[in-house]
C-alpha positions as CSV (number, residue, x, y, z in Angstrom):
1,M,0.0,0.0,0.0
2,T,1.3,3.4,-0.9
3,E,1.8,6.2,1.6
4,L,-0.7,8.3,-0.2
5,L,-3.3,5.6,0.1
6,R,-2.6,5.2,3.8
7,Q,-3.2,8.9,4.2
8,A,-6.5,8.8,2.3
9,I,-7.7,5.9,4.4
10,A,-6.7,7.6,7.6
11,Q,-8.7,10.7,6.6
12,I,-11.7,8.5,5.5
13,E,-11.7,6.7,8.8
14,K,-12.4,10.0,10.6
15,L,-15.7,10.4,8.8
16,P,-19.1,9.1,9.8
17,P,-19.9,5.6,8.4
18,D,-22.4,6.8,5.8
19,Q,-19.8,9.2,4.4
20,Q,-17.2,6.5,4.4
21,D,-19.5,4.3,2.5
22,A,-20.3,7.0,0.0
23,I,-16.6,7.7,-0.7
24,V,-15.8,4.0,-1.0
25,A,-18.8,3.4,-3.4
26,R,-17.5,6.1,-5.7
27,F,-14.0,4.8,-5.5
28,L,-15.1,1.2,-6.3
29,A,-17.2,2.5,-9.2
30,E,-14.2,4.3,-10.6
31,L,-12.1,1.2,-10.3
32,Q,-14.7,-0.9,-12.1
33,D,-15.0,1.7,-14.9
34,E,-11.2,1.7,-15.3
35,Q,-11.1,-2.1,-15.5
36,K,-13.8,-2.0,-18.3
37,W,-11.7,0.5,-20.3
38,E,-8.6,-1.6,-19.9
39,T,-10.4,-4.6,-21.1
40,R,-11.8,-2.8,-24.1
41,L,-8.5,-1.3,-25.0
42,A,-6.7,-4.7,-24.7
43,A,-9.3,-6.3,-26.9
44,T,-8.9,-3.7,-29.7
45,T,-7.1,-5.3,-32.7
46,D,-4.4,-3.7,-34.8
47,D,-6.9,-3.5,-37.6
48,Q,-9.4,-1.6,-35.5
49,W,-6.7,0.8,-34.5
50,D,-5.8,1.3,-38.2
51,Q,-9.5,1.9,-39.0
52,M,-9.8,4.5,-36.3
53,A,-6.6,6.2,-37.4
54,A,-7.9,6.3,-41.0
55,M,-11.1,7.8,-39.8
56,V,-9.3,10.5,-37.9
57,R,-7.1,11.3,-40.9
58,Q,-10.2,11.6,-43.0
59,E,-11.8,14.0,-40.6
60,I,-8.7,16.1,-40.5
61,A,-8.5,16.1,-44.3
62,T,-12.2,17.2,-44.6
63,G,-11.9,19.9,-42.0
64,E,-14.2,18.1,-39.5
65,T,-11.8,18.6,-36.6
66,V,-10.8,21.8,-34.7
67,P,-7.2,22.3,-33.6
68,L,-6.6,22.4,-29.9
69,D,-5.0,25.6,-28.7
């Protein structure tokens, strides 16, 4: 366990149980969402990446994108 995580847990432990549960519920939901994204990205094939890159190049070529400043 990292020091930062220890500090966070120590702070959470000072809160009332309902607030502790609310924070942990959000944290667990975030972890679950992150795991879903990792699974999806890992399942993306090289062909799919190539198709997405081609789509982006096409959007750039047709002016459908806006440069980030």
